[in-house]
VMD Tcl script that draws the C-alpha trace (Angstrom):
set ca {
  {22.71 -3.59 -27.32}
  {25.40 -6.14 -26.55}
  {24.19 -9.45 -25.21}
  {26.75 -9.06 -22.41}
  {24.93 -6.02 -21.03}
  {22.09 -6.61 -18.58}
  {19.22 -4.69 -20.19}
  {17.23 -4.19 -17.00}
  {20.13 -2.90 -14.92}
  {21.42 -0.70 -17.74}
  {17.99 0.80 -18.48}
  {17.21 1.44 -14.81}
  {20.53 3.24 -14.38}
  {19.64 5.61 -17.21}
  {16.08 6.03 -15.95}
  {17.25 6.86 -12.43}
  {19.80 9.36 -13.72}
  {17.25 11.09 -15.94}
  {14.68 11.37 -13.17}
  {17.37 12.89 -10.99}
  {18.09 15.54 -13.62}
  {14.50 16.65 -14.16}
  {12.75 16.14 -10.80}
  {13.54 15.98 -7.10}
  {15.01 13.13 -5.09}
  {11.76 12.27 -3.28}
  {9.94 11.69 -6.56}
  {12.89 9.75 -7.96}
  {12.80 7.36 -5.02}
  {9.02 6.98 -5.23}
  {9.05 6.11 -8.93}
  {11.98 3.69 -8.60}
  {10.52 1.94 -5.55}
  {10.40 -1.81 -6.09}
  {13.01 -1.99 -8.86}
  {16.10 -2.11 -6.63}
  {17.15 -5.67 -7.45}
  {15.88 -6.03 -11.01}
  {18.06 -7.73 -13.60}
  {17.51 -9.76 -16.75}
  {17.05 -12.76 -14.45}
  {14.13 -11.19 -12.60}
  {10.64 -12.62 -12.92}
  {9.16 -10.97 -16.00}
  {5.70 -10.44 -14.58}
  {7.14 -8.47 -11.64}
  {9.26 -6.34 -14.00}
  {6.28 -5.56 -16.23}
  {4.00 -4.82 -13.30}
  {6.61 -2.41 -11.90}
  {7.09 -0.79 -15.33}
  {3.36 -0.18 -15.66}
  {3.18 1.35 -12.17}
  {6.34 3.44 -12.70}
  {4.95 5.00 -15.88}
  {1.68 5.79 -14.09}
  {3.66 7.48 -11.31}
  {5.70 9.38 -13.89}
  {2.47 10.65 -15.47}
  {1.11 11.64 -12.04}
  {4.15 13.33 -10.47}
  {5.92 14.87 -13.47}
  {4.72 17.43 -16.03}
  {4.49 16.36 -19.68}
  {7.63 18.10 -20.93}
  {9.84 16.67 -18.20}
  {8.45 13.14 -18.33}
  {9.05 13.11 -22.09}
  {12.62 14.34 -21.53}
  {13.16 11.64 -18.89}
  {12.06 8.87 -21.24}
  {14.00 10.27 -24.21}
  {17.14 10.02 -22.10}
  {16.63 6.28 -21.55}
  {16.89 5.37 -25.23}
  {19.29 2.92 -26.80}
  {21.44 4.86 -29.25}
  {22.44 4.35 -32.87}
  {26.23 3.78 -32.98}
  {27.80 7.23 -33.34}
  {30.71 5.81 -35.31}
  {28.30 4.81 -38.06}
  {26.97 8.36 -38.35}
  {30.26 10.24 -38.69}
  {30.47 10.12 -42.49}
  {26.91 11.44 -42.73}
  {27.64 14.10 -40.10}
  {30.76 15.25 -41.94}
  {28.96 15.38 -45.29}
  {26.14 17.40 -43.76}
  {28.64 19.80 -42.17}
  {30.21 20.27 -45.60}
  {27.03 20.60 -47.68}
  {24.24 21.59 -45.22}
  {22.04 19.30 -47.31}
  {19.29 17.50 -45.38}
  {18.40 15.66 -48.57}
  {21.89 14.21 -48.88}
  {22.08 13.31 -45.17}
  {18.74 11.54 -45.37}
  {19.76 9.71 -48.54}
  {22.99 8.50 -46.92}
  {21.11 7.29 -43.85}
  {18.65 5.41 -46.05}
  {21.48 3.77 -48.00}
  {23.07 2.71 -44.73}
  {19.76 1.22 -43.58}
  {19.26 -0.72 -46.82}
  {22.77 -2.14 -46.48}
  {21.87 -3.28 -42.96}
  {18.79 -5.09 -44.24}
  {21.01 -7.13 -46.55}
  {23.24 -8.30 -43.71}
  {23.29 -12.12 -43.89}
  {22.74 -12.37 -40.14}
  {19.16 -11.08 -40.59}
  {18.39 -13.84 -43.11}
  {15.87 -11.65 -44.96}
  {14.85 -12.56 -48.47}
  {14.53 -9.95 -51.21}
  {10.74 -9.88 -50.94}
  {10.78 -8.83 -47.28}
  {13.58 -6.32 -47.87}
  {11.59 -4.69 -50.67}
  {8.43 -4.58 -48.55}
  {10.29 -2.72 -45.80}
  {11.85 -0.27 -48.26}
  {8.59 0.35 -50.12}
  {6.78 1.04 -46.84}
  {9.42 3.64 -45.94}
  {10.17 1.90 -42.66}
  {13.49 2.11 -40.86}
  {15.98 4.52 -39.33}
  {15.82 7.05 -42.19}
  {12.02 7.21 -42.49}
  {10.14 9.36 -44.99}
  {11.28 12.98 -45.23}
  {9.08 15.92 -46.17}
  {11.03 19.13 -45.85}
  {12.20 19.50 -42.26}
  {9.91 16.77 -40.98}
  {10.57 13.02 -40.98}
  {8.09 10.26 -40.21}
  {10.01 7.19 -39.09}
  {8.28 3.83 -38.74}
  {10.24 1.28 -36.76}
  {10.99 -2.07 -38.30}
  {10.17 -5.11 -36.15}
  {12.79 -6.42 -33.73}
  {15.51 -7.99 -35.89}
  {15.01 -11.52 -34.60}
  {11.29 -11.36 -35.37}
  {11.17 -9.62 -38.76}
  {10.42 -12.78 -40.72}
  {7.79 -13.91 -38.22}
  {6.17 -10.48 -38.33}
  {5.73 -10.58 -42.10}
  {4.74 -14.24 -42.13}
  {1.84 -13.90 -39.68}
  {-1.52 -12.33 -40.48}
  {-2.62 -12.21 -36.83}
  {-2.65 -8.52 -35.75}
  {-2.30 -9.43 -32.07}
  {0.65 -11.67 -32.82}
  {2.28 -8.93 -34.89}
  {2.00 -6.44 -32.03}
  {3.46 -8.91 -29.53}
  {6.69 -9.47 -31.46}
  {7.12 -6.05 -33.05}
  {8.80 -3.89 -30.42}
  {12.57 -3.82 -29.87}
  {12.04 -3.49 -26.11}
  {11.69 -6.78 -24.19}
  {9.43 -5.08 -21.63}
  {6.93 -4.05 -24.27}
  {6.96 -7.45 -26.00}
  {6.37 -9.20 -22.68}
  {3.69 -6.77 -21.50}
  {1.62 -7.29 -24.66}
  {1.52 -11.02 -23.94}
  {0.19 -10.49 -20.39}
  {-3.50 -9.67 -19.75}
  {-4.11 -6.14 -18.47}
  {-0.38 -5.37 -18.29}
  {-0.04 -2.81 -21.09}
  {2.51 -0.16 -20.11}
  {1.35 3.49 -20.52}
  {2.39 5.01 -23.85}
  {4.74 7.58 -22.27}
  {7.21 4.68 -22.21}
  {7.42 4.89 -26.02}
  {9.39 8.13 -25.80}
  {12.29 5.89 -24.85}
  {12.10 4.47 -28.38}
  {11.61 7.95 -29.85}
  {14.91 8.97 -28.27}
  {16.67 6.61 -30.68}
  {15.69 8.84 -33.62}
  {16.36 12.04 -31.71}
  {19.89 10.77 -31.10}
  {20.48 9.98 -34.78}
  {19.60 13.44 -36.05}
  {21.19 15.37 -33.22}
  {24.45 13.57 -33.96}
  {24.20 14.33 -37.68}
  {23.08 17.96 -37.36}
  {24.78 18.79 -34.05}
  {21.62 20.68 -33.12}
  {18.63 19.95 -30.85}
  {15.85 17.96 -32.48}
  {12.24 17.47 -31.34}
  {10.36 14.17 -31.64}
  {6.78 13.07 -31.10}
  {5.20 9.63 -30.82}
  {2.40 9.42 -33.39}
  {1.46 5.75 -33.08}
  {2.61 2.78 -31.04}
  {1.87 -0.86 -30.36}
  {1.31 0.07 -26.71}
  {-1.68 2.19 -27.76}
  {-3.06 -0.55 -30.01}
  {-1.26 0.29 -33.23}
  {0.25 -2.29 -35.53}
  {3.50 -0.31 -35.78}
  {5.28 2.57 -34.04}
  {5.59 5.90 -35.85}
  {7.79 8.75 -34.70}
  {7.72 12.31 -36.01}
  {11.15 13.98 -36.11}
  {11.06 17.77 -36.45}
  {14.39 19.03 -37.71}
  {15.54 22.60 -37.09}
  {14.73 25.03 -39.92}
  {17.96 27.00 -39.64}
  {20.16 24.54 -41.55}
}
mol new
graphics top color blue
foreach p $ca { graphics top sphere $p radius 0.5 }
foreach p [lrange $ca 0 end-1] q [lrange $ca 1 end] { graphics top cylinder $p $q radius 0.2 }
display resetview
């Protein structure tokens, strides 16, 4: 996301819109209560405390299917322009194998971007683990393991402290901050926001609905976040 965009305001706009789509206005107002003036300049502890409470309210007031759909709709999205060549090739060939291969090649090129300042050893570790936007494909199922937040990749691999790894791993500033605050872990339903990133990738490529499921997350005590992507069988 561009540094010029206020993350908190942008995310809350999406969250509010998604709640409005899937549940009534009274519940929307109840869940959003207390977030009216949040921005990137807001006190972090207040933002995290609200986030924790909002996810608890979401779990209480909204059924599982709809709360997952709400959080999926809040995701940051992979740039569509970078997926068009893969989408066109899939449309031409109907080959999931080729689409996945192209996405992996694009990811490996990203890892070599000088701005990330990653040495070959770290790049190879990430590739060998099968981490990244393409993930590991088995038939119509993909298991995607997120890489650490770009600015913290080197620190993640250079520390052996599991708590420290969890605290710098997530791409979301709310999650990173919450894991550094005692008793402020946000409920795991929040992680479907991150899962929506992968849903968006494959729905753009396939032009068909895709289902995702959170298998593991740092919010639930994991060292990484794993997302299962279930692709449609009627390719």
